[in-house]
Structure formats: C-alpha cells, structure tokens
C-alpha positions as CSV (number, residue, x, y, z in Angstrom):
1,M,59.6,3.2,-59.8
2,E,58.8,6.8,-58.9
3,T,61.0,9.9,-59.5
4,G,62.0,12.5,-57.2
5,L,59.8,15.0,-58.8
6,H,56.8,12.8,-58.3
7,N,57.5,12.4,-54.7
8,L,58.0,16.0,-54.3
9,L,54.7,16.5,-56.1
10,K,53.1,14.2,-53.5
11,T,55.0,15.5,-50.3
12,A,53.9,19.2,-51.6
13,A,50.2,17.9,-52.0
14,F,50.0,16.1,-49.0
15,S,51.4,18.8,-46.5
16,M,48.5,21.1,-48.1
17,L,45.9,18.8,-47.6
18,E,46.9,18.0,-44.1
19,K,46.7,21.5,-43.3
20,E,42.7,21.5,-44.6
21,G,42.1,18.4,-42.2
22,Y,42.3,15.9,-44.4
23,D,42.7,12.4,-43.7
24,L,45.1,11.2,-46.1
25,F,46.3,8.0,-47.9
26,V,49.0,8.0,-50.2
27,E,48.7,5.4,-53.2
28,P,46.3,3.2,-51.4
29,S,46.0,-0.3,-53.3
30,E,42.2,-0.6,-51.6
31,S,40.4,2.0,-50.6
32,P,40.3,2.7,-47.1
33,V,36.6,3.8,-47.1
34,V,34.0,1.2,-46.7
35,R,31.4,2.9,-49.2
36,L,34.1,3.8,-52.0
37,S,35.8,1.3,-54.1
38,W,37.7,1.4,-57.2
39,S,39.5,-0.7,-59.9
40,F,41.6,0.0,-62.9
41,Y,42.6,3.2,-60.8
42,R,44.5,4.1,-57.8
43,P,45.1,7.9,-56.4
44,D,48.3,9.1,-55.5
45,I,46.7,10.7,-52.5
46,L,43.2,9.7,-51.3
47,G,41.8,12.6,-48.8
48,V,38.5,12.4,-46.7
49,L,36.7,14.3,-44.5
50,S,33.6,12.8,-43.2
51,S,31.1,13.4,-40.4
52,E,27.3,12.5,-40.0
53,T,25.9,14.8,-42.6
54,E,29.0,15.4,-44.8
55,F,31.1,13.6,-47.1
56,R,34.2,15.4,-48.9
57,M,36.7,13.5,-50.7
58,I,39.8,14.5,-52.9
59,L,41.6,12.4,-55.3
60,V,45.1,13.7,-56.3
61,E,47.2,12.7,-59.3
62,C,50.7,14.3,-59.6
63,E,52.0,14.5,-63.1
64,T,55.5,15.0,-63.7
65,D,54.9,15.4,-67.1
66,P,51.3,16.1,-67.9
67,R,49.7,15.6,-71.0
68,R,46.3,16.4,-71.9
69,S,45.6,12.5,-73.3
70,R,46.6,11.1,-69.8
71,V,44.6,13.3,-67.7
72,R,41.5,12.6,-69.8
73,G,42.3,9.2,-69.5
74,K,42.6,9.7,-65.5
75,G,39.1,11.3,-65.6
76,F,37.7,8.5,-67.2
77,R,39.0,5.8,-65.5
78,I,37.4,7.6,-62.1
79,R,34.2,8.3,-63.9
80,R,33.9,4.4,-64.9
81,Y,35.9,2.9,-62.1
82,L,35.0,4.4,-58.9
83,T,31.7,3.9,-57.2
84,F,30.8,5.7,-53.9
85,Q,27.4,5.0,-51.9
86,R,25.6,7.8,-50.7
87,R,24.0,8.0,-46.9
88,L,20.9,9.3,-47.1
89,N,20.7,13.4,-46.5
90,E,24.2,13.4,-46.7
91,T,26.2,16.1,-48.5
92,C,28.8,14.4,-50.8
93,D,31.7,17.0,-52.3
94,T,34.1,15.4,-54.4
95,R,37.4,17.0,-55.3
96,L,40.0,16.2,-58.5
97,L,43.1,17.6,-58.3
98,L,46.1,17.4,-60.8
99,V,49.6,18.4,-58.9
100,I,52.4,19.7,-61.5
101,P,55.7,21.3,-61.6
102,S,56.4,24.9,-62.9
103,G,56.5,25.6,-66.2
104,K,54.2,22.2,-67.4
105,L,50.4,24.3,-67.3
106,R,50.2,24.7,-70.9
107,A,50.7,21.1,-71.8
108,I,47.1,20.6,-70.3
109,D,45.5,24.0,-69.9
110,A,42.5,22.6,-72.0
111,S,38.9,23.7,-71.2
112,D,38.1,19.9,-70.5
113,V,40.6,19.3,-68.2
114,R,40.0,22.6,-66.3
115,R,36.3,22.0,-65.7
116,V,37.1,18.6,-64.5
117,W,40.4,19.1,-62.2
118,E,41.7,21.8,-59.9
119,I,45.4,22.6,-60.8
120,W,48.0,23.0,-58.1
121,I,51.5,23.7,-59.2
122,V,54.3,23.1,-57.3
123,N,57.9,24.7,-58.1
124,Y,61.2,22.8,-57.6
125,D,61.6,23.3,-53.8
126,G,58.2,21.7,-53.2
127,K,55.9,24.8,-52.3
128,V,52.4,25.0,-54.2
129,V,53.1,28.2,-55.8
130,C,49.5,28.5,-57.7
131,K,46.2,27.0,-57.1
132,I,43.8,27.0,-60.1
133,P,40.2,26.7,-59.1
134,K,38.2,23.9,-61.2
135,K,36.7,25.8,-64.2
136,T,32.8,26.6,-63.9
137,H,30.6,26.5,-66.1
138,D,29.8,30.2,-65.9
139,G,33.5,31.1,-66.9
140,G,34.7,31.3,-63.1
C-alpha cells in the first residue's frame, strides 16, 4: 500500500515531466512501448519522448525512505531486466530519476548512486525544490 508521501513524490515528478513534454505512464505493469520490455521491475513513472530520429526515456523511482542498498538494487534490476530495441540511426537517451523527500539526500549521497541517478528533492508541499544532475565522469 502506498503512502501519502509516495503519492506526493509521484505527483510532483509527474507534473514537472509533463511540462518537459513527456508522455507519462504511472506504474505500468507492462511497457506501453513495443520496443521496450522489462521483468522483475516496474517504474513508478515511465516517460517517453519519441520522434522518427530520437527516442528519449525517463524511468522514475520515488523513494520515501531512500537507502543506498535499495537504490543500487533498483539500478541493478534496470540494467539486468530492462531491454530496449534501438532503431538504426536513432538517437537514444535514457534518464534514471530518483525522487526523494526533503532531508533524505544524505542517506543516498554516494558517488556510485550519483553516477547513475539524477536526483530531485521534493518538499512536503509537493514542490520540486532541488534538481541534482547525474554526476558525470569529469566531476560535473
């Protein structure tokens, strides 16, 4: 059973991603995209932007009480159980987004988590108050 806080995080992420133009799917049990499939995994939100030459996807996980081991496990399941069939000459981009409540960053602020996940912090009024980009190899 989901908590009110979990729903608050999902609603905040959904609202922001909708503004970015994504087609959004909340907790889809099956992939709504023919070329994308998964098992032993289901995102809280799947976002898709697609054209003839480009495919952009965002997988959103909302964690009310984030822990490094749990977040690492989600990353492992995504890498292991999610498959995507690219098209020839298509630009593809996949974002992994972790949405957490205010005051919880310290629990997951590790370099291996930050290299994989973009992190959004949501306050208890349901506003995204901080967006932390995925850490690149050059330290950015």
